[in-house]
Backbone as numpy.savetxt, mean C-alpha at the origin, in Angstrom:
# Nx Ny Nz CAx CAy CAz Cx Cy Cz
-3.93 -58.30 43.46 -4.89 -57.24 43.70 -4.07 -55.89 43.83
-2.90 -55.98 44.58 -1.76 -54.71 44.61 -1.33 -54.68 43.02
-1.01 -55.70 42.46 -0.60 -55.60 40.84 -1.42 -55.05 40.01
-2.38 -55.30 39.96 -3.48 -54.76 39.13 -3.86 -53.19 39.30
-3.72 -52.88 40.68 -3.80 -51.30 40.99 -2.74 -50.44 40.24
-1.44 -51.16 40.26 -0.19 -50.29 39.99 -0.24 -50.26 38.35
-0.95 -51.18 37.95 -0.98 -51.14 36.26 -2.08 -49.93 35.84
-3.21 -49.97 36.48 -4.45 -48.97 36.13 -3.88 -47.66 36.54
-3.24 -47.10 37.51 -2.93 -46.04 37.85 -2.24 -45.00 36.89
-1.30 -45.67 36.25 -0.47 -44.73 34.94 -1.48 -44.47 34.05
-2.39 -45.73 33.77 -3.43 -45.81 32.59 -4.16 -44.35 32.66
-4.92 -44.51 34.10 -5.54 -43.23 34.11 -5.22 -41.84 33.76
-3.82 -42.00 34.58 -2.87 -40.66 34.38 -3.12 -39.95 33.02
-2.43 -41.38 32.00 -2.25 -40.83 30.88 -3.60 -40.19 30.12
-4.96 -40.96 30.25 -6.12 -40.28 29.93 -6.41 -38.92 30.43
-6.08 -38.77 31.61 -6.61 -37.28 32.15 -5.54 -36.20 31.68
-4.42 -36.85 31.40 -3.38 -35.75 30.59 -3.78 -35.22 29.25
-3.83 -36.54 28.55 -4.36 -36.26 27.22 -5.62 -35.44 26.99
-6.75 -35.26 28.11 -7.73 -34.68 27.94 -7.55 -33.11 28.19
-6.75 -33.05 29.29 -6.21 -31.61 29.54 -5.43 -30.88 28.53
-4.67 -31.55 27.66 -4.20 -30.78 26.68 -4.94 -30.45 25.62
-5.80 -30.93 25.05 -6.44 -30.84 24.25 -7.52 -29.66 24.53
-8.02 -29.72 25.73 -8.88 -28.57 25.98 -8.10 -27.34 26.19
-6.70 -27.21 26.26 -6.21 -26.19 26.59 -5.77 -25.53 25.08
-5.59 -25.94 23.97 -5.67 -25.86 22.47 -6.91 -25.28 22.40
-7.91 -26.06 22.46 -9.29 -25.60 21.84 -9.93 -24.14 22.66
-9.43 -23.96 23.83 -9.71 -22.64 24.63 -8.66 -21.57 24.41
-7.31 -21.98 24.62 -6.45 -21.13 24.45 -5.98 -20.29 23.22
-5.60 -21.36 22.01 -5.32 -20.95 20.79 -6.09 -20.62 19.67
-7.41 -21.22 19.85 -8.35 -20.91 18.87 -9.24 -19.42 19.08
-9.19 -18.90 20.39 -9.86 -17.86 20.70 -9.24 -16.66 20.51
-9.71 -15.72 19.94 -8.94 -14.17 19.85 -8.46 -13.93 21.23
-7.17 -13.32 21.51 -7.26 -13.03 22.69 -7.77 -11.30 22.79
-7.88 -10.98 24.21 -8.27 -9.59 24.26 -7.39 -9.19 24.78
-7.65 -7.40 24.95 -6.47 -6.63 25.54 -6.73 -5.36 25.13
-5.44 -4.50 25.27 -5.60 -3.15 24.81 -4.18 -2.66 24.66
-4.25 -1.72 23.61 -2.82 -0.88 23.39 -2.30 0.20 24.41
-3.68 0.44 25.53 -3.54 1.89 26.07 -3.23 1.29 27.70
-2.79 2.31 28.23 -2.54 2.03 29.66 -3.80 2.42 30.28
-3.78 2.37 31.96 -4.89 2.66 32.56 -5.51 4.03 32.54
-4.82 4.84 32.13 -4.97 6.24 32.00 -5.53 6.63 30.38
-6.08 5.82 29.73 -6.45 5.69 28.43 -5.32 6.27 27.18
-3.95 6.29 28.08 -2.88 7.09 26.72 -2.32 5.68 26.07
-1.93 5.71 24.72 -1.03 4.77 24.22 0.40 4.38 24.82
0.40 3.26 25.25 1.97 2.53 25.59 2.87 2.78 24.73
4.28 2.65 25.15 5.13 2.86 24.24 5.35 2.28 22.87
5.54 2.90 21.91 5.99 2.32 20.71 7.51 2.83 20.18
7.94 2.01 19.84 9.63 2.01 18.86 9.63 1.84 17.66
10.06 2.75 16.69 10.03 2.51 15.25 11.68 2.09 15.11
11.99 1.07 14.55 13.39 0.87 14.21 13.67 0.59 12.72
14.89 1.09 12.37 15.50 0.85 10.74 15.86 2.00 10.23
15.87 2.43 8.98 16.12 3.24 7.90 14.84 2.99 6.96
14.33 4.26 6.64 13.32 3.88 5.42 13.81 4.88 4.53
13.78 4.52 3.24 14.28 5.45 1.98 13.24 5.02 0.99
13.00 6.14 0.27 11.94 5.91 -0.85 12.30 4.98 -1.93
11.73 4.20 -2.48 11.48 3.20 -3.49 12.63 1.99 -3.23
13.12 1.77 -1.69 13.62 0.78 -1.20 12.87 -0.17 -0.18
12.76 -1.38 -0.98 12.05 -2.56 -0.47 12.44 -2.45 1.32
11.54 -2.70 2.32 11.62 -2.74 3.68 12.39 -4.20 3.67
13.29 -4.52 4.90 13.87 -5.68 5.26 13.70 -5.85 6.84
14.22 -7.02 7.36 14.11 -7.48 9.03 14.25 -6.31 9.62
15.20 -5.19 9.22 15.36 -4.60 9.95 14.28 -3.25 10.40
13.52 -3.19 9.57 12.33 -2.19 9.67 11.40 -2.84 10.55
11.31 -2.51 11.88 10.23 -3.11 12.59 9.63 -1.65 13.64
8.49 -1.99 14.18 8.03 -1.48 15.10 7.63 -2.04 16.43
8.21 -1.53 17.58 7.63 -2.60 18.61 6.92 -1.85 19.67
5.66 -2.37 19.65 4.66 -2.09 20.73 4.35 -2.37 21.66
3.85 -1.89 23.04 3.38 -2.73 24.08 1.88 -3.03 24.32
1.33 -4.20 24.63 0.36 -4.81 24.66 -0.12 -5.09 25.86
-1.07 -5.06 26.42 -1.89 -5.22 27.85 -2.93 -6.29 27.51
-2.32 -7.59 27.34 -3.29 -8.68 27.22 -4.13 -9.00 28.50
-5.44 -8.92 28.46 -6.51 -9.43 29.50 -6.69 -10.82 29.44
-6.66 -11.46 28.19 -7.03 -12.98 28.15 -6.56 -13.33 26.97
-5.65 -14.81 27.14 -5.10 -15.38 26.50 -5.55 -15.69 25.14
-5.19 -16.00 23.81 -5.50 -16.28 22.50 -4.84 -15.60 21.74
-5.14 -15.93 20.26 -4.60 -15.71 18.80 -4.79 -14.24 18.76
-3.82 -13.89 17.98 -3.78 -12.24 17.93 -3.17 -11.98 16.42
-3.79 -10.83 15.36 -3.10 -10.27 14.47 -3.25 -8.82 14.70
-2.12 -8.63 14.95 -1.72 -6.96 14.96 -1.23 -6.14 13.83
-1.89 -5.04 13.22 -1.69 -4.64 11.89 -1.76 -3.25 11.90
-1.05 -2.47 11.20 -1.30 -1.11 10.80 -2.32 -0.95 9.55
-2.66 0.07 8.97 -3.22 0.37 7.68 -1.83 0.67 6.62
-1.91 0.53 5.30 -1.12 0.44 4.45 -0.84 2.10 3.98
0.17 3.02 4.37 0.46 4.04 3.75 1.63 4.44 2.90
1.24 5.05 1.93 2.91 5.68 1.26 3.43 4.31 0.83
2.68 3.16 0.59 3.66 1.95 0.11 4.00 1.10 0.98
3.96 1.33 2.25 4.06 -0.02 3.26 3.29 0.18 4.32
3.39 -1.08 5.35 2.44 -1.40 6.29 3.40 -2.27 7.96
2.81 -2.35 8.53 3.41 -3.48 9.64 2.62 -4.50 9.89
2.87 -5.49 10.40 1.96 -6.45 10.60 2.59 -7.53 11.76
2.10 -8.18 12.64 2.41 -9.52 13.43 1.25 -10.14 13.56
1.82 -11.64 13.95 0.54 -12.69 14.32 1.03 -13.64 15.07
0.39 -14.34 16.10 0.79 -15.61 16.91 -0.32 -15.37 17.88
0.09 -16.37 19.23 -0.67 -16.30 20.09 -0.21 -15.60 21.50
-0.77 -15.21 22.51 -0.60 -15.08 23.54 -1.23 -15.98 24.56
-0.20 -16.69 25.36 -0.44 -18.09 26.08 -0.95 -17.54 27.25
-0.77 -16.08 28.12 -1.35 -16.03 29.39 -1.45 -14.45 29.34
-2.44 -13.66 30.37 -2.73 -12.63 30.61 -1.37 -11.68 31.01
-0.89 -10.32 30.81 -0.08 -9.88 30.94 0.55 -8.66 30.23
1.68 -8.32 30.30 2.27 -7.26 29.40 3.19 -7.84 28.37
3.14 -7.49 27.06 3.88 -7.94 26.07 4.53 -6.95 25.32
5.71 -7.40 24.70 6.03 -6.37 23.74 6.45 -7.19 22.40
5.77 -6.68 21.36 5.09 -7.39 20.14 6.15 -6.18 19.06
6.62 -7.23 18.17 7.47 -6.59 17.37 6.68 -6.68 15.98
6.22 -5.74 15.27 5.63 -5.68 14.00 6.69 -5.72 12.84
6.46 -6.42 11.83 7.47 -6.39 10.87 6.90 -5.42 9.84
7.74 -4.68 9.10 7.62 -3.84 7.84 7.32 -4.63 6.60
6.41 -4.01 5.50 6.32 -4.86 4.49 6.09 -3.74 3.57
6.45 -3.93 2.19 6.52 -2.95 1.11 7.66 -1.87 1.00
7.28 -1.10 0.10 8.27 0.00 -0.01 8.00 1.19 0.00
8.53 2.19 0.60 8.06 3.36 0.59 7.96 4.38 -0.70
6.97 5.06 -1.03 6.85 5.44 -2.09 7.53 7.20 -2.47
6.95 7.76 -1.50 7.80 9.26 -1.35 8.31 9.35 -0.04
9.37 10.41 -0.08 10.30 10.71 1.00 8.98 11.67 1.95
8.55 11.37 2.79 7.62 12.06 3.69 7.24 11.43 4.67
6.92 12.08 6.09 6.50 11.72 7.09 5.19 10.98 7.02
5.24 9.80 7.16 4.18 8.96 6.86 3.35 8.69 8.13
2.20 8.62 8.49 1.27 8.18 9.45 0.77 7.06 9.40
0.56 6.21 10.58 -0.04 4.97 10.50 -1.01 4.70 11.59
-1.89 4.06 11.69 -2.66 3.38 12.98 -2.72 2.25 12.93
-2.16 1.61 14.62 -2.18 0.35 14.68 -3.56 -0.34 15.47
-3.84 -1.38 15.07 -5.01 -1.60 16.02 -5.18 -3.07 16.61
-5.35 -3.25 17.63 -5.77 -4.61 18.24 -6.90 -4.67 19.44
-7.75 -5.72 19.21 -8.94 -5.89 20.30 -9.77 -4.76 20.32
-9.87 -3.89 19.15 -10.84 -2.81 19.23 -10.11 -1.48 19.69
-8.69 -1.63 20.24 -8.27 -0.27 20.42 -7.07 0.05 19.54
-6.90 1.39 19.32 -5.85 1.71 18.19 -4.95 2.84 18.72
-3.85 2.96 18.09 -2.87 4.05 18.21 -2.24 4.50 17.18
-1.42 5.71 17.25 -1.09 6.12 16.15 0.35 6.53 16.35
1.35 6.09 14.98 2.61 6.75 15.05 3.21 6.97 13.75
4.44 7.64 13.49 4.72 8.09 12.29 6.26 7.64 11.99
6.47 7.77 10.74 7.64 6.95 10.33 8.19 7.98 9.35
9.33 8.61 9.78 10.03 9.20 8.48 10.83 8.33 7.31
10.38 8.98 6.02 11.05 8.28 4.77 11.94 9.44 4.29
13.40 8.77 3.89 14.60 9.38 3.33 14.25 9.65 1.84
14.59 10.67 1.22 14.91 10.64 -0.24 16.16 9.50 -0.67
15.48 9.24 -1.80 16.62 8.15 -2.42 17.92 8.58 -2.67
18.78 7.77 -2.78 20.24 8.61 -3.00 20.77 8.28 -4.61
20.42 7.50 -5.13 20.87 7.01 -6.53 20.18 7.87 -7.53
19.58 8.25 -7.52 18.70 9.31 -8.39 17.66 10.18 -7.88
17.43 11.59 -8.34 16.16 12.11 -7.87 15.03 11.82 -8.82
14.32 11.25 -8.03 12.85 10.69 -8.65 11.85 11.97 -9.08
11.67 11.99 -10.25 10.98 12.96 -10.70 9.61 12.94 -10.47
9.01 11.94 -9.81 7.77 11.49 -9.27 7.03 12.47 -8.23
8.13 12.94 -7.52 8.05 13.81 -6.60 7.79 15.39 -7.11
8.15 15.45 -8.07 8.04 17.22 -8.63 6.39 17.23 -8.78
6.01 18.68 -8.42 4.69 19.02 -8.67 4.50 19.28 -10.22
5.53 18.96 -10.93 5.56 19.01 -12.56 5.62 17.59 -13.00
5.42 16.80 -12.38 5.59 15.07 -12.75 4.62 14.69 -14.14
3.46 15.60 -13.91 2.58 15.32 -14.96 1.76 17.00 -15.22
1.41 17.27 -16.41 0.78 18.61 -16.45 -0.14 18.37 -17.74
-0.93 19.18 -17.82 -1.84 19.27 -19.06 -3.07 20.35 -19.06
-3.12 21.12 -20.35 -3.67 21.98 -20.30 -5.57 22.08 -21.02
-6.40 22.44 -20.31 -7.81 22.28 -21.44 -8.33 23.66 -21.14
-8.67 24.18 -22.27 -8.88 25.60 -22.27 -7.94 26.72 -21.62
-8.57 27.60 -20.98 -7.37 28.35 -20.11 -6.97 27.61 -18.89
-7.16 26.36 -18.27 -7.03 25.77 -17.20 -5.61 24.96 -17.27
-5.13 25.03 -16.24 -3.89 24.39 -16.17 -3.53 23.56 -15.02
-3.40 22.23 -15.30 -3.48 21.20 -14.21 -1.92 20.43 -14.43
-1.58 20.25 -12.75 -0.17 19.63 -12.60 -0.12 19.01 -11.51
0.96 18.10 -11.33 0.99 17.65 -9.90 2.23 16.38 -9.87
2.24 15.54 -9.13 3.01 14.87 -8.61 2.40 13.36 -9.05
3.43 12.33 -8.98 2.74 10.91 -9.24 2.95 9.83 -8.03
2.10 9.29 -7.56 2.26 8.31 -6.40 2.93 7.17 -6.86
2.69 6.75 -7.79 3.06 5.39 -8.30 3.04 5.11 -9.87
3.90 4.45 -10.25 4.14 4.32 -12.08 4.47 2.98 -11.88
3.40 1.84 -11.98 3.70 0.58 -12.02 3.15 -0.27 -12.94
4.45 -1.22 -13.53 4.10 -2.06 -14.61 3.52 -3.76 -14.08
2.42 -3.79 -14.94 1.93 -5.06 -14.45 1.47 -5.68 -15.83
1.90 -7.33 -15.96 1.58 -8.01 -16.86 0.38 -9.10 -16.76
-0.37 -8.96 -17.33 -1.82 -9.78 -17.70 -1.63 -10.80 -18.75
-1.11 -11.82 -18.48 -1.10 -12.76 -19.79 0.10 -12.11 -20.64
-0.33 -11.95 -21.76 0.89 -11.53 -22.86 0.94 -10.01 -23.04
-0.21 -9.12 -22.13 -0.09 -7.88 -22.19 0.44 -7.04 -20.85
1.38 -6.09 -21.31 1.99 -5.45 -20.40 1.41 -4.01 -19.95
1.05 -3.61 -18.83 0.32 -2.47 -18.65 1.16 -1.71 -17.81
1.25 -0.34 -18.23 1.97 0.92 -17.21 0.97 1.85 -16.80
0.57 1.38 -15.27 -0.50 2.28 -14.61 0.25 3.38 -14.09
-0.01 4.67 -14.16 0.46 5.78 -13.61 -0.67 6.32 -12.70
-0.37 6.68 -11.45 -1.48 7.32 -10.56 -0.73 8.56 -9.93
-1.54 9.71 -10.04 -0.65 10.74 -9.49 -2.13 11.76 -8.72
-1.57 12.88 -8.34 -2.57 13.60 -7.53 -2.10 15.20 -7.88
-3.16 16.17 -7.64 -2.84 17.37 -7.77 -1.79 17.42 -6.29
-1.41 19.19 -6.37 -0.30 19.22 -5.09 -1.58 19.31 -3.86
-2.82 19.82 -4.19 -3.53 19.83 -3.02 -4.46 18.87 -2.74
-3.94 17.80 -3.44 -4.48 16.17 -3.43 -6.08 16.27 -3.44
-6.61 17.31 -4.14 -7.84 17.57 -4.27 -8.30 16.76 -5.74
-7.52 16.38 -6.67 -8.16 15.73 -7.75 -6.86 14.62 -8.16
-7.21 13.73 -8.86 -6.72 12.16 -9.10 -6.32 12.24 -10.65
-4.97 11.74 -10.91 -4.51 11.45 -12.38 -4.24 10.50 -12.83
-4.80 9.77 -13.61 -4.37 8.41 -13.98 -4.38 8.07 -15.39
-3.24 7.49 -16.06 -3.05 7.13 -17.47 -2.67 5.33 -17.37
-3.28 5.09 -18.40 -2.62 3.37 -18.46 -2.18 3.40 -19.87
-1.17 2.65 -19.89 -0.55 2.43 -21.30 -0.50 1.01 -21.50
-1.17 0.27 -22.76 -1.00 -1.12 -22.92 0.25 -1.25 -23.84
1.23 -1.81 -23.41 2.40 -2.05 -23.95 2.62 -3.28 -24.33
3.64 -3.51 -25.45 4.05 -4.74 -26.18 5.06 -5.46 -25.30
5.91 -4.55 -24.74 7.11 -5.10 -23.78 7.18 -4.18 -22.60
7.77 -4.31 -21.71 7.93 -3.76 -20.34 8.82 -2.42 -20.82
9.21 -2.22 -21.65 10.11 -0.73 -22.13 8.85 -0.37 -22.93
8.73 1.10 -22.29 7.92 1.80 -23.34 8.29 2.63 -24.32
7.69 2.47 -25.30 8.16 3.29 -26.63 7.00 3.74 -27.37
7.31 4.64 -28.38 6.03 4.91 -29.48 5.14 5.23 -28.96
4.09 5.36 -29.66 2.42 5.81 -29.59 1.47 5.09 -28.99
0.68 5.71 -28.08 -0.51 4.90 -27.51 -1.78 5.87 -27.74
-2.79 5.49 -28.11 -4.11 6.46 -28.18 -5.30 5.70 -27.63
-6.28 6.32 -27.01 -7.57 5.86 -26.19 -8.21 5.42 -27.57
-8.47 6.16 -28.65 -9.44 5.28 -29.60 -8.96 4.15 -29.99
-7.63 3.73 -30.05 -7.09 2.48 -30.31 -7.44 1.47 -29.13
-7.72 2.00 -28.12 -7.55 1.04 -27.01 -6.32 0.70 -26.13
-5.63 1.42 -26.43 -3.91 1.36 -25.97 -3.59 2.24 -24.77
-4.59 3.19 -24.70 -4.53 4.36 -23.55 -5.79 4.25 -22.77
-5.53 4.88 -21.63 -6.81 5.15 -21.05 -6.69 6.53 -20.07
-7.37 7.63 -19.78 -7.10 8.80 -19.30 -8.25 9.13 -18.56
-8.03 9.22 -17.05 -8.86 9.68 -16.15 -8.25 10.89 -15.32
-9.21 12.06 -15.21 -8.78 12.89 -14.20 -9.96 13.37 -13.60
-9.98 12.90 -12.16 -11.22 12.85 -11.19 -11.12 13.75 -10.06
-12.29 14.05 -9.31 -12.26 14.81 -8.08 -11.61 13.91 -6.89
-11.47 14.35 -5.74 -10.90 13.40 -4.80 -12.09 12.48 -4.89
-13.21 12.87 -4.68 -14.36 12.02 -4.44 -14.72 10.95 -5.79
-14.13 11.20 -6.56 -13.76 10.20 -7.58 -14.83 10.52 -9.02
-15.59 11.97 -8.90 -16.39 12.21 -9.81 -15.65 12.50 -11.14
-15.77 12.33 -12.48 -15.19 12.39 -13.43 -15.01 13.86 -13.71
-13.61 14.49 -14.18 -13.62 16.02 -14.53 -13.51 15.93 -16.06
-12.56 15.01 -16.30 -12.27 14.51 -18.08 -11.81 13.14 -17.85
-11.95 12.69 -18.94 -11.51 11.10 -19.25 -11.68 10.62 -20.81
-10.99 9.86 -21.40 -10.87 9.59 -22.34 -10.62 8.13 -22.49
-11.43 7.01 -23.67 -11.02 5.81 -23.47 -11.81 5.24 -24.67
-11.56 4.05 -25.29 -11.98 3.78 -26.50 -13.30 3.43 -26.52
-13.98 4.25 -27.66 -14.97 4.00 -28.09 -16.17 5.02 -27.51
-15.39 6.13 -26.95 -16.37 7.22 -26.31 -16.35 8.45 -26.81
-15.95 8.51 -28.06 -15.81 9.72 -28.95 -15.05 10.65 -28.80
-13.70 10.60 -28.03 -12.61 11.30 -28.04 -11.32 10.67 -28.24
-10.22 11.20 -28.31 -9.05 10.73 -28.40 -7.92 11.40 -28.04
-7.01 10.78 -27.10 -6.31 11.19 -26.55 -4.62 10.46 -26.82
-3.83 11.18 -27.45 -2.40 10.18 -28.07 -1.30 10.80 -26.99
-0.72 9.40 -26.36 0.45 9.49 -25.96 1.77 9.19 -26.70
2.71 10.05 -26.36 4.02 9.82 -27.40 5.36 9.69 -26.21
5.84 8.66 -26.11 7.19 8.39 -25.64 8.31 8.93 -26.05
8.82 10.21 -25.58 9.88 10.96 -26.37 11.00 10.39 -25.54
11.24 10.00 -24.90 12.62 9.57 -24.15 12.23 8.42 -22.95
13.28 7.35 -22.51 13.26 6.08 -21.90 14.47 6.14 -21.21
15.16 6.37 -20.14 16.08 6.20 -19.30 16.02 4.55 -18.80
16.54 3.65 -19.46 16.46 2.18 -18.95 17.05 1.75 -17.92
18.36 2.56 -17.53 19.28 2.45 -16.24 18.40 2.97 -15.00
17.60 4.34 -14.96 16.91 4.52 -13.85 15.57 4.67 -14.06
15.02 4.18 -15.31 13.70 3.77 -15.41 12.82 4.94 -15.67
13.31 6.01 -15.76 12.41 7.42 -16.06 12.02 7.63 -17.56
10.78 7.97 -17.63 9.74 7.88 -18.77 9.61 9.43 -19.09
9.68 10.07 -20.31 9.18 11.03 -20.61 8.36 10.91 -21.76
7.19 11.66 -21.56 5.81 11.53 -22.69 5.54 12.68 -22.73
4.56 13.09 -23.95 3.86 14.02 -23.93 2.45 13.54 -24.52
1.32 14.39 -24.27 -0.19 13.74 -24.88 -0.96 14.83 -25.26
-1.69 14.58 -26.19 -2.65 15.82 -26.51 -4.01 15.15 -27.39
-4.88 15.78 -27.35 -5.88 15.53 -28.22 -7.30 15.81 -27.44
-8.18 15.14 -27.47 -9.67 15.42 -26.97 -10.09 14.26 -25.61
-10.92 15.09 -24.85 -11.41 14.23 -23.56 -12.85 14.38 -23.62
-13.44 13.69 -22.75 -14.82 14.21 -22.24 -14.82 14.77 -20.60
-15.82 15.63 -20.84 -15.93 16.32 -19.63 -16.75 15.64 -18.82
-17.26 16.20 -17.34 -18.47 15.80 -16.71 -19.79 15.79 -17.35
-19.95 16.40 -18.37 -21.33 16.61 -19.19 -21.17 15.82 -20.41
-19.99 15.06 -20.48 -19.88 13.91 -21.91 -19.58 15.04 -22.95
-19.53 16.21 -22.90 -18.79 16.79 -24.06 -17.69 16.68 -24.43
-17.33 16.71 -25.63 -15.74 16.48 -26.23 -15.00 17.63 -26.28
-13.92 17.80 -25.25 -12.88 19.25 -25.06 -11.60 18.83 -25.37
-10.77 20.09 -25.91 -9.47 19.77 -26.18 -8.68 19.59 -24.98
-7.26 18.58 -25.23 -6.45 18.45 -24.07 -5.34 19.29 -24.84
-4.24 19.67 -24.45 -3.37 20.24 -24.98 -2.18 20.31 -23.86
-0.91 20.53 -24.29 0.32 20.72 -23.64 0.49 19.65 -22.15
0.12 18.36 -22.73 0.29 17.15 -21.89 1.57 16.78 -21.90
2.43 16.84 -20.62 3.51 15.93 -20.23 3.71 15.24 -19.31
4.24 14.13 -19.13 4.79 13.42 -18.00 6.30 13.10 -17.83
6.44 13.21 -16.67 8.32 12.67 -16.64 8.11 11.84 -15.31
8.03 10.64 -15.19 7.78 9.72 -14.17 8.99 8.33 -14.28
9.27 8.33 -12.91 10.33 6.77 -12.65 9.25 5.48 -12.43
9.43 4.90 -13.17 8.74 3.39 -13.28 9.20 2.74 -12.20
8.39 2.28 -11.16 8.62 1.15 -10.27 8.75 0.00 -10.52
């Protein structure tokens, strides 16, 4: 009888141990953690920005933001910022128990413009703000930052502004160059798409042929002028030069576009000088 007792006790302990481990996984790791990024006074806890940030340079493992998190209940987490100026920060994992934790958010993306960039980080309904300074690139002066990166005239009105991005995208066998910009006051947006046969821009593109698209809109998205295939207008873009080493494009454009009333109006003096990313 004593021998039977010695055999059963380890077996029962094994069963209880297995049940306890499964329960911990289900309640601890699958449930989102709760907590806050703020202290008892409602102020944001300490945050530390690390690394060097330079326009048009991909972030690496030195680009981080260390934040303080007050965890109230254990569980999984994903703490992230919004995306601004082409980059963002994020980290995910789990908190095993309540307490104060230092969490390192990893940088992702590539800064577009040399400017102080504001971010909002959120966790479990709480949020805090911080800023990151982006340095100018040193290899070449980026023409995208100039207030004359693009310009055109419509009647007596002259429009101009900077370029936020000039990106090449390949879909199947078709190469698109998408150029996004804004006026200096950021109250209007400028967009041009060129449908290229190769990643290197050259020659001419027209909206009537379907190889170009032009949009100039209000900040709220209402059309001011636009030109696209089969709308009765025609805007022609001509590449006048391309620096393949620094990926700098020079182009002119002119022709006609449609205004907010769908009337065809002349577009003249169009110019672009952009760095393709």
